[in-house]
C-alpha positions as CSV (number, residue, x, y, z in Angstrom):
1,M,10.9,-30.5,43.8
2,P,7.5,-31.6,41.8
3,W,5.7,-28.5,40.8
4,Y,2.8,-29.5,42.8
5,D,4.7,-28.9,46.2
6,E,4.8,-25.6,46.0
7,A,1.6,-24.9,43.6
8,V,-1.3,-22.6,44.3
9,F,-4.9,-23.5,42.6
10,Y,-7.7,-22.6,41.2
11,H,-10.5,-24.4,41.1
12,I,-12.9,-23.7,38.1
13,Y,-16.5,-26.0,37.6
14,P,-16.9,-24.7,33.7
15,L,-20.7,-25.7,33.1
16,G,-21.3,-22.8,35.5
17,L,-18.9,-20.5,34.9
18,L,-19.3,-20.4,31.1
19,G,-23.4,-20.7,31.4
20,A,-24.0,-23.8,29.6
21,P,-27.5,-25.6,30.0
22,R,-27.8,-27.8,32.5
23,Q,-29.0,-30.3,30.5
24,N,-27.3,-31.2,27.6
25,P,-29.1,-31.6,23.9
26,Y,-26.2,-33.2,22.3
27,G,-26.2,-30.7,19.3
28,E,-23.5,-28.6,18.0
29,P,-20.1,-27.4,19.8
30,Q,-21.0,-24.5,21.6
31,H,-17.5,-23.1,21.7
32,R,-17.4,-21.2,24.8
33,L,-14.0,-22.8,26.2
34,P,-12.1,-19.8,25.0
35,G,-13.8,-17.4,26.9
36,L,-11.5,-19.0,29.7
37,V,-8.3,-17.3,28.7
38,P,-8.9,-13.8,29.9
39,W,-9.9,-15.5,33.2
40,L,-6.3,-17.3,32.6
41,D,-5.0,-14.1,33.1
42,H,-6.9,-13.3,36.2
43,L,-5.3,-16.6,37.6
44,R,-1.9,-15.3,37.1
45,G,-2.6,-11.8,39.1
46,L,-3.8,-13.7,41.6
47,G,-0.5,-15.7,41.9
48,V,-2.2,-18.9,41.3
49,T,0.2,-21.6,39.5
50,A,-2.3,-24.7,38.9
51,L,-5.8,-24.7,37.6
52,Y,-8.0,-27.9,38.3
53,I,-10.7,-27.7,36.1
54,G,-14.2,-30.2,35.2
55,P,-15.9,-32.2,34.4
56,L,-15.0,-31.0,31.1
57,F,-16.3,-34.1,28.8
58,Q,-19.4,-35.3,27.6
59,S,-22.2,-35.9,29.6
60,V,-26.1,-35.6,30.2
61,G,-25.8,-33.1,33.0
62,H,-24.3,-31.9,35.4
63,G,-21.0,-33.0,34.3
64,Y,-20.4,-36.0,36.4
65,E,-22.6,-38.4,34.4
66,T,-19.8,-38.6,32.0
67,C,-21.0,-40.5,28.6
68,D,-18.0,-40.4,26.3
69,Y,-14.7,-39.6,28.3
70,R,-12.6,-38.9,24.9
71,L,-14.9,-35.9,23.3
72,V,-14.9,-32.4,25.4
73,D,-18.7,-31.5,26.1
74,T,-20.0,-30.0,23.5
75,R,-22.0,-27.8,25.5
76,L,-18.5,-26.0,25.9
77,G,-16.8,-26.3,22.9
78,T,-14.1,-29.3,20.9
79,N,-11.4,-31.2,21.6
80,D,-9.1,-28.2,20.2
81,D,-10.8,-26.1,22.3
82,L,-9.8,-27.8,24.9
83,R,-6.2,-28.4,23.7
84,D,-6.0,-24.4,23.1
85,L,-7.0,-23.7,26.6
86,V,-4.5,-25.7,28.5
87,A,-1.9,-24.2,25.8
88,A,-2.5,-20.8,26.6
89,A,-2.6,-21.6,30.5
90,H,1.2,-23.4,29.9
91,D,2.5,-20.4,28.5
92,R,1.3,-18.3,31.4
93,G,3.1,-21.3,33.8
94,I,-0.9,-22.4,35.1
95,R,-0.1,-26.2,34.9
96,V,-3.9,-28.3,34.2
97,V,-5.4,-31.0,36.1
98,L,-8.7,-32.6,34.5
99,D,-12.1,-33.8,36.6
100,G,-11.3,-37.9,36.2
101,V,-14.9,-39.5,36.6
102,F,-13.7,-43.0,37.3
103,N,-16.3,-44.5,39.2
104,H,-19.8,-44.1,36.9
105,V,-21.1,-43.1,34.4
106,G,-24.0,-42.0,32.7
107,R,-27.1,-43.7,31.5
108,D,-26.0,-42.5,28.0
109,F,-22.8,-43.8,28.7
110,F,-22.6,-46.3,24.7
111,A,-21.6,-49.6,27.1
112,F,-24.8,-48.9,29.4
113,C,-26.6,-48.4,26.4
114,D,-26.1,-51.7,25.2
115,L,-26.7,-53.2,28.3
116,L,-29.9,-51.8,28.2
117,E,-30.7,-52.9,24.3
118,H,-29.1,-56.4,24.7
119,R,-29.8,-57.2,28.2
120,E,-28.4,-60.8,28.9
121,A,-26.4,-60.9,26.0
122,S,-24.8,-57.8,26.4
123,P,-20.9,-58.3,25.5
124,Y,-21.3,-55.1,28.4
125,R,-23.1,-56.7,31.2
126,D,-19.8,-57.1,33.7
127,W,-18.6,-53.3,32.8
128,F,-21.2,-52.6,36.0
129,C,-21.7,-53.5,39.3
130,N,-24.7,-55.4,40.6
131,V,-26.1,-56.2,37.5
132,D,-29.5,-58.1,38.1
133,F,-32.4,-58.6,35.5
134,G,-34.3,-59.8,38.0
135,G,-34.9,-56.0,39.3
136,D,-35.6,-53.0,37.9
137,N,-34.8,-48.7,38.3
138,S,-36.2,-45.6,39.0
139,Y,-36.1,-45.4,34.9
140,G,-38.3,-48.9,34.6
141,D,-35.5,-50.5,32.4
142,G,-35.9,-53.9,33.9
143,L,-33.1,-54.3,35.6
144,S,-30.9,-53.0,38.6
145,Y,-27.7,-52.4,38.8
146,G,-25.1,-50.6,41.3
147,T,-24.5,-46.7,41.1
148,W,-23.2,-43.9,43.4
149,G,-24.8,-42.5,46.1
150,G,-28.2,-44.5,45.3
151,Y,-29.2,-42.2,42.1
152,D,-29.8,-44.6,39.4
153,L,-28.7,-42.0,37.0
154,L,-24.8,-42.8,37.9
155,V,-23.3,-45.9,36.9
156,K,-21.2,-47.8,39.0
157,L,-18.3,-49.1,36.4
158,N,-16.5,-52.7,37.3
159,Q,-13.1,-51.3,37.8
160,R,-12.1,-54.6,38.7
161,N,-12.9,-55.7,35.0
162,P,-9.2,-55.4,33.2
163,A,-11.5,-55.1,30.1
164,V,-13.0,-51.7,31.9
165,R,-9.6,-50.5,33.9
166,D,-7.6,-50.9,30.5
167,Y,-10.4,-48.4,29.0
168,L,-9.9,-45.9,31.7
169,L,-6.4,-46.1,31.6
170,D,-6.4,-45.4,28.2
171,A,-8.7,-42.4,28.3
172,V,-6.0,-40.6,30.6
173,R,-2.8,-42.0,28.3
174,M,-5.6,-39.9,25.5
175,W,-5.9,-36.9,28.1
176,V,-1.9,-36.4,28.4
177,A,-1.5,-37.2,24.4
178,E,-3.7,-35.2,23.2
179,F,-4.6,-31.7,25.9
180,D,-0.9,-32.3,27.5
181,I,-2.4,-32.1,31.0
182,D,-0.7,-32.1,34.1
183,G,-2.8,-33.9,36.7
184,I,-5.8,-35.5,37.6
185,R,-8.6,-35.2,40.5
186,L,-10.4,-38.5,40.8
187,D,-14.0,-37.8,41.8
188,A,-15.2,-39.9,44.4
189,A,-12.0,-41.3,45.0
190,D,-13.0,-42.3,48.4
191,V,-15.2,-44.9,46.3
192,L,-12.5,-45.8,44.0
193,D,-11.0,-49.7,43.6
194,F,-7.7,-49.5,45.3
195,D,-6.4,-51.7,42.6
196,F,-7.7,-49.4,39.7
197,M,-5.7,-46.3,41.9
198,H,-2.3,-48.3,41.9
199,A,-2.5,-48.7,38.2
200,L,-3.9,-45.5,38.0
201,R,-0.4,-44.5,39.8
202,A,2.0,-46.5,37.3
203,V,0.2,-44.9,34.4
204,A,0.8,-41.5,36.1
205,N,4.5,-42.1,36.8
206,A,4.9,-43.7,33.1
207,V,3.2,-40.2,31.2
208,K,4.6,-37.8,32.2
209,P,7.1,-36.6,35.1
210,D,5.6,-35.1,37.8
211,F,1.9,-35.8,36.8
212,W,0.1,-35.1,40.1
213,L,-3.2,-37.4,41.3
214,M,-5.1,-35.9,43.8
215,G,-8.7,-37.6,45.1
216,E,-11.8,-36.4,46.5
217,V,-12.0,-38.3,50.0
218,I,-15.2,-36.8,52.4
219,H,-13.7,-38.8,55.1
220,G,-11.4,-41.2,56.9
221,E,-7.4,-42.0,56.8
222,Y,-6.1,-40.2,54.6
223,S,-3.2,-41.9,54.3
224,R,-5.2,-45.1,53.4
225,W,-5.1,-43.2,49.7
226,V,-1.8,-41.1,50.2
227,N,1.3,-43.3,49.9
228,G,4.1,-44.2,46.9
229,D,1.7,-46.4,45.4
230,T,-1.7,-44.8,44.8
231,L,-2.3,-40.8,45.5
232,H,-0.1,-38.1,46.0
233,A,-3.0,-36.2,47.8
234,V,-6.4,-35.9,48.5
235,T,-9.5,-33.4,49.4
236,N,-8.8,-32.0,52.9
237,Y,-12.2,-32.2,54.4
238,S,-11.7,-32.3,57.9
239,L,-9.4,-28.3,57.6
240,H,-12.1,-27.3,55.6
241,K,-14.7,-27.7,58.2
242,A,-12.4,-26.6,60.8
243,L,-11.7,-23.6,59.1
244,Y,-15.2,-22.1,58.8
245,S,-16.8,-23.8,62.7
246,G,-13.2,-22.7,64.2
247,H,-14.2,-19.2,63.2
248,N,-17.6,-18.6,63.8
249,D,-17.2,-20.9,67.5
250,H,-14.3,-18.4,68.3
251,N,-12.6,-22.2,69.0
252,Y,-9.4,-22.2,67.2
253,F,-8.4,-25.3,69.5
254,E,-10.4,-27.1,67.1
255,I,-8.4,-26.0,63.7
256,A,-5.9,-26.1,66.1
257,H,-6.6,-30.0,66.7
258,T,-7.5,-30.9,63.3
259,V,-4.1,-29.7,61.8
260,K,-2.2,-31.6,64.4
261,R,-4.2,-34.6,63.8
262,N,-3.7,-34.9,59.7
263,Y,0.7,-34.4,60.3
264,D,0.5,-36.4,62.7
265,M,-1.3,-38.3,60.1
266,G,2.0,-38.1,57.7
267,G,4.6,-38.9,60.7
268,D,5.3,-35.4,61.6
269,R,6.6,-34.5,58.6
270,V,5.4,-32.1,56.1
271,D,6.0,-34.1,53.3
272,G,4.6,-36.9,54.8
273,L,1.3,-36.6,53.9
274,R,0.3,-33.7,51.1
275,L,-3.4,-32.5,51.6
276,Y,-5.5,-30.4,49.1
277,N,-6.6,-27.5,51.1
278,F,-9.6,-25.6,50.5
279,V,-12.6,-22.8,52.3
280,D,-15.3,-24.2,49.4
281,N,-16.0,-25.3,45.9
282,H,-18.8,-26.8,43.9
283,D,-20.5,-29.0,46.5
284,V,-20.1,-26.9,50.0
285,D,-21.6,-23.5,50.2
286,R,-19.3,-20.3,49.7
287,I,-17.2,-19.4,52.4
288,W,-18.7,-16.3,52.5
289,T,-22.3,-17.4,52.9
290,K,-20.7,-19.9,55.9
291,L,-18.9,-17.2,58.1
292,D,-21.3,-15.8,60.7
293,D,-18.8,-12.5,60.8
294,K,-18.1,-11.8,57.6
295,R,-14.1,-10.0,59.0
296,H,-12.9,-13.4,59.4
297,F,-12.7,-13.9,55.5
298,E,-8.8,-12.7,56.1
299,P,-7.8,-15.0,58.7
300,V,-9.6,-17.9,57.5
301,H,-7.6,-17.7,53.7
302,V,-4.4,-16.7,55.9
303,L,-4.8,-20.1,57.2
304,M,-5.3,-22.0,54.3
305,Y,-2.2,-20.1,52.4
306,T,0.1,-21.0,55.5
307,L,-1.2,-24.4,57.2
308,P,0.7,-27.5,55.9
309,G,-0.9,-28.7,52.3
310,T,-1.6,-27.1,48.8
311,P,-3.9,-24.3,48.7
312,S,-7.1,-23.9,46.6
313,V,-9.1,-21.0,45.2
314,Y,-12.9,-21.6,44.6
315,Y,-13.9,-19.6,40.8
316,G,-15.7,-16.3,42.3
317,S,-14.7,-16.7,46.4
318,E,-12.0,-14.4,45.9
319,F,-14.5,-12.2,44.9
320,A,-16.7,-13.0,48.0
321,I,-19.4,-14.0,46.4
322,E,-22.5,-15.6,48.6
323,G,-23.5,-19.1,47.4
324,K,-25.9,-21.6,49.3
325,R,-26.7,-25.2,48.0
326,T,-30.8,-26.3,48.4
327,P,-32.1,-29.3,49.0
328,Y,-32.6,-29.5,45.6
329,A,-30.1,-28.1,43.6
330,D,-26.5,-26.6,43.7
331,D,-27.0,-24.1,40.7
332,M,-25.8,-21.5,43.4
333,L,-22.8,-22.7,44.2
334,R,-21.4,-23.1,40.5
335,P,-23.0,-19.5,39.0
336,A,-22.1,-17.9,35.4
337,L,-19.5,-14.6,36.3
338,D,-18.5,-12.3,34.2
339,L,-14.8,-10.9,35.4
340,A,-15.7,-7.0,34.5
341,D,-18.7,-7.4,37.4
342,F,-15.9,-7.4,39.7
343,R,-13.1,-5.0,39.2
344,D,-11.0,-3.0,41.9
345,S,-12.1,-6.2,44.6
346,P,-10.5,-5.7,47.9
347,S,-10.9,-9.5,48.6
348,A,-9.1,-10.0,45.4
349,A,-6.2,-8.1,46.2
350,L,-6.2,-9.7,49.6
351,I,-5.9,-13.1,47.9
352,T,-2.9,-11.8,45.0
353,A,-1.1,-10.5,48.2
354,L,-1.5,-14.3,50.3
355,G,-0.4,-16.0,46.9
356,A,2.4,-13.4,46.3
357,I,3.7,-14.0,49.9
358,R,3.5,-18.0,49.7
359,R,5.6,-17.6,46.4
360,E,8.2,-15.3,48.6
361,T,8.3,-17.7,51.1
362,P,9.4,-21.4,50.7
363,A,9.0,-22.4,53.9
364,L,4.9,-22.2,53.7
365,S,5.4,-24.9,50.9
366,Y,8.3,-26.9,52.2
367,G,8.5,-25.7,56.0
368,E,7.8,-27.4,59.4
369,Y,5.0,-26.9,61.0
370,R,4.9,-26.2,64.6
371,E,2.7,-24.6,67.2
372,L,3.4,-22.1,69.0
373,A,0.5,-20.9,70.9
374,L,-3.3,-21.5,70.9
375,T,-6.3,-20.1,72.7
376,N,-10.1,-20.3,71.9
377,R,-9.2,-16.7,70.0
378,Q,-5.8,-16.5,68.9
379,Y,-3.1,-19.0,67.4
380,A,0.5,-19.0,65.9
381,F,2.1,-21.6,64.4
382,A,5.8,-21.6,62.8
383,R,7.0,-22.6,59.4
384,T,10.2,-23.9,59.7
385,L,13.5,-24.9,56.7
386,E,16.5,-26.8,58.6
387,G,19.0,-23.6,58.3
388,G,17.0,-21.9,55.6
389,D,13.7,-20.0,55.7
390,S,11.0,-19.5,57.7
391,A,8.0,-18.4,59.2
392,I,5.2,-17.4,62.0
393,V,2.0,-17.3,61.6
394,S,-0.7,-15.4,64.0
395,V,-4.5,-15.7,63.6
396,N,-7.2,-13.2,66.1
397,N,-10.6,-14.2,65.6
398,D,-11.3,-12.1,68.1
399,D,-13.5,-8.3,68.0
400,N,-10.6,-6.5,69.5
401,P,-7.0,-6.1,69.0
402,A,-4.4,-8.8,70.6
403,T,-1.2,-9.4,71.4
404,V,0.3,-13.0,71.7
405,T,4.1,-14.1,72.6
406,V,5.9,-16.8,71.5
407,D,9.4,-18.4,70.6
408,A,11.6,-16.0,68.4
409,L,13.2,-19.1,67.0
410,G,16.4,-17.4,67.3
411,R,15.5,-14.1,65.1
412,P,16.1,-10.9,66.2
413,A,12.9,-9.5,65.1
414,Y,10.6,-10.1,62.5
415,T,7.9,-8.3,60.4
416,G,4.7,-8.9,58.9
417,A,3.7,-9.1,55.6
418,L,0.5,-7.8,55.6
419,A,0.3,-5.1,57.9
420,G,3.9,-4.0,57.3
421,R,4.8,-3.9,61.3
422,T,8.0,-5.1,62.7
423,A,8.3,-7.2,66.0
424,R,11.5,-6.7,67.9
425,A,12.9,-10.1,69.8
426,H,13.4,-9.6,73.5
427,D,14.7,-12.4,76.1
428,G,14.2,-14.9,73.2
429,V,10.7,-14.2,72.6
430,V,8.9,-11.9,70.5
431,D,5.1,-10.2,70.9
432,L,3.2,-10.5,67.5
433,P,-0.2,-7.9,67.3
434,M,-2.6,-8.3,65.9
435,E,-5.9,-6.3,64.8
436,A,-9.4,-7.2,65.4
437,C,-10.4,-10.0,63.2
438,S,-7.3,-10.6,61.3
439,G,-4.3,-12.4,59.9
440,E,-0.9,-12.1,59.1
441,V,2.7,-13.7,58.6
442,W,5.6,-12.9,60.4
443,R,9.0,-12.7,58.1
444,P,12.5,-12.9,59.5
445,A,13.8,-8.6,59.4
446,D,17.5,-7.6,61.1
447,G,15.1,-6.2,64.1
448,S,15.8,-2.4,62.2
449,D,12.5,0.0,62.5
450,G,12.0,0.0,59.0
451,E,10.8,-3.5,57.3
452,G,14.2,-5.2,57.6
453,T,16.5,-6.2,54.4
454,A,13.3,-5.9,52.4
455,D,14.8,-4.8,48.5
456,G,12.0,-2.1,46.2
457,G,10.5,-4.6,45.1
458,A,9.4,-6.7,48.1
459,A,8.8,-3.6,49.9
460,A,6.5,-2.3,47.1
461,A,4.7,-5.7,47.6
462,A,4.4,-5.5,51.3
463,E,3.0,-2.4,50.8
464,A,0.4,-3.9,48.2
465,A,-0.4,-6.3,50.8
466,R,-1.2,-4.2,53.6
467,E,-3.3,-1.7,51.1
468,A,-5.8,-5.0,50.2
469,Q,-5.9,-6.4,54.0
470,R,-7.1,-2.1,54.9
471,R,-10.1,-2.6,52.0
472,M,-10.9,-6.4,52.4
473,R,-11.3,-5.1,56.2
474,E,-13.7,-2.2,54.8
475,E,-15.2,-3.8,52.8
476,A,-16.4,-6.8,55.6
477,E,-17.3,-4.1,57.9
478,R,-19.4,-2.5,55.2
479,R,-21.0,-5.6,54.0
480,R,-21.4,-7.1,57.7
481,A,-23.6,-3.4,57.9
482,E,-25.7,-3.6,54.7
483,E,-26.4,-7.4,55.8
484,E,-27.6,-6.4,59.5
485,A,-29.8,-3.5,57.8
486,R,-31.1,-6.2,55.6
487,A,-31.7,-8.5,58.4
488,A,-33.5,-5.5,60.8
489,E,-35.9,-5.3,57.8
490,A,-36.5,-9.1,57.4
491,R,-37.3,-8.8,60.6
492,A,-39.5,-6.5,60.5
493,A,-41.0,-7.5,57.3
494,E,-41.9,-11.1,59.2
495,Q,-42.8,-9.3,62.3
496,E,-45.4,-6.9,60.2
497,L,-46.5,-10.3,59.0
498,L,-46.8,-12.5,62.3
499,D,-49.2,-9.5,63.3
500,R,-51.5,-9.5,60.7
501,A,-51.7,-13.3,60.8
502,R,-52.6,-13.1,64.2
503,E,-55.2,-10.3,63.5
504,A,-56.8,-12.5,61.1
505,V,-56.8,-15.2,63.3
506,V,-59.3,-13.1,66.1
507,A,-61.2,-12.1,63.2
508,R,-62.2,-15.1,61.4
509,E,-62.9,-16.6,65.0
510,A,-64.6,-14.1,65.7
511,D,-67.0,-14.5,62.8
512,E,-67.3,-18.0,63.1
513,G,-68.3,-17.6,67.0
514,E,-66.9,-20.6,67.6
515,G,-65.2,-18.6,71.2
516,R,-62.5,-20.9,70.6
517,E,-58.8,-19.1,72.2
518,T,-56.6,-18.1,69.5
519,P,-53.8,-20.1,69.1
520,E,-50.8,-19.4,69.5
521,L,-48.2,-19.2,66.5
522,S,-45.5,-21.7,67.1
523,M,-44.0,-23.7,65.2
524,D,-45.6,-26.5,66.0
525,F,-48.6,-24.2,64.2
526,L,-46.3,-23.4,61.5
527,L,-45.5,-27.0,60.5
528,G,-49.3,-27.8,60.1
529,R,-49.3,-30.1,64.0
530,E,-52.1,-27.8,65.5
531,R,-54.1,-27.5,62.8
532,P,-53.6,-28.9,59.1
533,F,-52.4,-25.9,56.6
534,E,-56.3,-27.1,55.3
535,D,-57.9,-25.2,57.9
536,M,-55.5,-22.7,58.0
537,T,-56.1,-18.6,56.3
538,V,-53.9,-17.5,54.1
539,Q,-52.1,-15.3,56.4
540,E,-51.1,-17.7,58.2
541,L,-50.4,-20.2,55.5
542,Q,-48.3,-17.2,54.1
543,L,-45.9,-17.3,57.7
544,S,-46.5,-20.9,57.3
545,V,-44.4,-21.1,54.6
546,L,-41.8,-18.5,55.1
547,A,-41.2,-19.8,58.4
548,Q,-40.8,-23.1,56.6
549,M,-38.4,-21.6,54.2
550,A,-36.6,-19.4,56.9
551,M,-35.6,-23.1,58.5
552,R,-34.1,-23.9,55.6
553,G,-32.1,-20.6,55.1
554,P,-32.0,-17.1,54.6
555,V,-35.1,-15.9,53.4
556,T,-34.2,-13.2,50.7
557,E,-36.7,-10.0,50.1
558,Q,-37.9,-11.9,46.8
559,M,-38.5,-15.0,48.6
560,R,-40.5,-12.5,51.1
561,R,-42.7,-10.5,47.7
562,D,-43.0,-14.0,46.0
563,V,-45.3,-15.4,49.0
564,A,-46.5,-11.7,49.4
565,E,-48.2,-11.8,46.0
566,N,-48.8,-15.5,46.6
567,T,-52.5,-15.2,47.7
568,Y,-54.5,-18.0,46.8
569,H,-55.2,-20.6,49.5
570,D,-54.8,-24.2,47.5
571,S,-51.3,-22.7,46.3
572,L,-49.9,-22.0,49.7
573,V,-51.5,-24.8,50.8
574,N,-49.3,-27.0,48.5
575,W,-46.6,-24.9,49.1
576,A,-46.7,-25.5,53.1
577,K,-47.0,-29.3,52.3
578,S,-43.8,-29.6,49.5
579,F,-41.6,-28.7,52.6
580,N,-42.5,-31.8,54.2
């Protein structure tokens, strides 16, 4: 079997994790990549077998505006640094997959620079899509061109041009020869030319056995991209959405429906449609931030590790860190982290336990999927290998313990790999107990009162898993209590500000003697629809700013302090208007 069919991935955005500058000064290489070697040991401890890392090559800013496909970004180091990092990963049994940004380039890409300089005379004019020398762009170049997402910073390559195709494919060959990588994640695969992907698959088949191609696809029929001629897998955004909203809404039907739809798309075979499962990444909010009830961290990850597909953990999320994107930046999703700050993390211990369970249970990689039980708050399914290994997975999103009764699949008993309890079959079924907001992976046992036929090593692993589960629940409860306390304090502070604003309105209108009725501080008022911002008092403006912040996400204590300390009327007017 190819390595990627049973892989557990870890995703690193290196410019963020290593604290690189946001903009590339194009100076001397800064050797940051060696700082990832301790992370490789951390990955190995988590049970990770493959690292997806990128973007890594010379770029303007966030990395997806490549300007040199053959040079490691100087903010990260040198080509030698990357070669050494890949070798260090391989020494630890970890495969390495790089970001391939082939749909577009940055404006500092050599061919685009030549186009800007020589215009119609440039030999590279056909390297880019929809070049119009009679148009213009936001940079005032006196020409327009195709872009990704309407961003003039990202110039779309013409992959139907044989010279462009050869250039990109040669870059892939160089990456394999120079760095010994094991695969590529294709950025924006949903808008890549299919003929280019066919050519890339041919190169992948030639450069290295089991070289893996995975594409970023947000929407659509995944089977368009995943087949024997194009890609091996794509990002499972449909399951990503279902995993957090299915828990927030107490709606396991959404998750089960999504799984069934994807499974049907693959011809009701686990190997019919391989998907890359994740709960967060460098483009979406952290899972801990997305979950309304933090205790659901456990069942969400149990599902990610056990449903059909390849699980992937985004760096830092094993520590249950927060991260929410803003309309203007993704920096909060891509922070610099120090491993020393996260020692003895209960959430990481849970991820470690799930990694061990997946490694020890082949059915979770190769077994067919069968739904066994489904309600809004409980869900159970089987992963079975014909004539071999099997497992039953059960999850509970309710605040109370629950039990589901399911087909025993001909087994006398099952033992929970996390909680360690044994459930014995009766009349062809088995009753599977679960704690509140929990998940469990049930593996066949011999029906005894202990933990079945587990050997000493497996028993020790099971005990570690139970301890991880217990600590994770305690940590979730503690952090939930802290968040509730902070929320109560925030509500009290905002109510105080609201009361002060109302008092200010009454005082001002009494001074003016206009006899107007004091306005209700409604949302329309706070958004400037009932009175211009210029006519508001400082206190009203402060409240307006806070209200508009709250509409876009949680209002932190620091944000409230920033508002309270700003007592300048004109500044607050501009601030209030800036949200529109």
